C-alpha positions in Angstrom: 125.1 151.6 121.2 122.5 153.1 118.8 123.9 151.5 115.8 123.5 147.9 117.5 119.9 148.8 118.5 119.2 149.9 115.0 121.0 146.8 113.5 119.1 144.5 115.7 115.9 146.0 114.8 116.5 145.7 111.0 117.5 142.2 111.5 114.3 141.7 113.3 112.2 143.4 110.7 114.0 141.5 107.9 113.2 138.1 109.8 109.7 139.0 110.4 109.3 139.9 106.5 110.9 136.7 105.6 108.7 134.6 107.8 105.7 136.2 106.5 106.8 135.8 103.0 107.4 132.1 103.7 104.1 131.6 105.5 102.4 132.9 102.5 104.2 130.7 100.1 103.8 127.7 102.3 100.0 128.2 102.5 99.9 128.5 98.6 101.8 125.5 98.0 99.6 123.5 100.4 96.6 124.5 98.7 98.2 123.6 95.3 99.3 120.4 96.5 95.8 119.4 97.9 94.4 120.4 94.5 96.8 118.3 92.5 96.2 115.3 95.0 92.5 115.7 94.1 93.2 115.8 90.5 95.4 113.0 90.5 93.0 111.0 92.7 89.9 111.8 90.1 92.1 110.9 87.0 93.4 107.5 88.9 89.8 106.5 89.4 89.0 107.1 85.8 92.0 105.3 84.8 91.0 102.1 87.0 87.7 102.2 85.1 89.5 102.0 81.9 91.8 99.4 83.1 88.9 97.3 83.9 87.3 97.9 80.4 90.8 97.0 78.8 90.9 93.5 80.8 87.5 92.9 79.4 88.4 93.6 76.1 91.4 91.4 76.0 89.1 88.5 77.2 86.6 89.4 74.5 89.5 89.2 71.8 90.4 85.7 73.0 86.6 84.5 72.2 86.2 86.9 69.3 85.8 85.7 65.8 88.3 86.8 63.0 85.9 89.3 61.8 85.3 91.1 65.1 88.6 90.6 66.5 90.0 93.6 64.4 87.5 95.9 66.0 88.0 94.6 69.5 91.8 94.7 69.2 91.5 98.4 67.9 89.4 99.5 70.6 91.6 97.9 73.2 94.8 99.5 71.7 93.0 102.8 71.8 92.1 102.3 75.4 95.7 101.1 76.2 96.9 104.3 74.8 94.6 106.5 76.8 95.6 104.4 80.0 99.3 105.1 79.3 98.8 109.0 78.7 96.8 109.0 82.0 99.7 107.4 83.8 101.9 109.9 82.3 100.0 112.8 83.4 99.6 111.5 87.0 103.5 110.9 87.2 104.2 114.5 85.9 101.9 115.7 88.9 104.1 113.6 91.4 
């Protein structure tokens, strides 16, 4: 009878310890998820601003002279590369 009681107590203690460990891990993940969400949101807002600039540059390129089109095109390509890299960073976080 004592063996059964000791076994029950051991299982109960193990279960309580496992629940405590899982709760701690869950709480830590919840905080990390919240922070990642905030970081991704901030980065998304910045990428949206860059997207608007890229669209404006594309319109500029249509009305640019041959001399200035190279500068506008280079700036647009650079901006496009920054946006692409930002999208990849956000995708990694998801």
